[in-house]
N, C-alpha and C positions, 0 to 999 in steps of 0.2 A: 529338496531341488535347490539348485543352486544358479547363479548367473554371475558372469564375469563383469565386473564394475571398473575398465581400465585395468589395472594389474591387481585386484582385489576379488576374492568370492564372495558374495553377496547370496545368504539364503533367503529363497523367496516363499518355500513352503516347509512344514514340518510334519511327521506323524508321531503321534504318543504310542509308546509300547510299554506292555508289562512285563518285558523281557528284556534283558541285556542285550544291546545292540552294539554291533562294532561299528564303527564308521571310518571311512576312510575317503579319500579323495585322491582322483587320479583325473587329470586335467588332458582333454584334447585327445581321446582314442581314436582309432579309425572309423569309429561307429557316431563321432561328436557332430552334431548339427551347429553349424557356427553361421550359419545364413538365417537371418530373420524370416524371410519369405519361407524357406523351406522348412523352418521348425513349426510355423503358423499351420503349413498344409499336412505336417507329420500330427499336428495336435488336431486338426479338424476328422483326420483320418481316424485317431484313436478314439474320438469322442462318437463318430460313426457306428465304431465296432464296440462301443460299450454302451450305446445307449439303444434299447430295442424298438 
């Protein structure tokens, strides 16, 4: 997971894998959430769905 810091990408989370992982970055797709409040709301929804 990455975030933008001015004009740089900062990795804030990673996951280890025992397999080869192809990594690429596409910035600002049509589904990108750029508003902080909207991102927080989306993360809350994800937590609700993930937590029984």
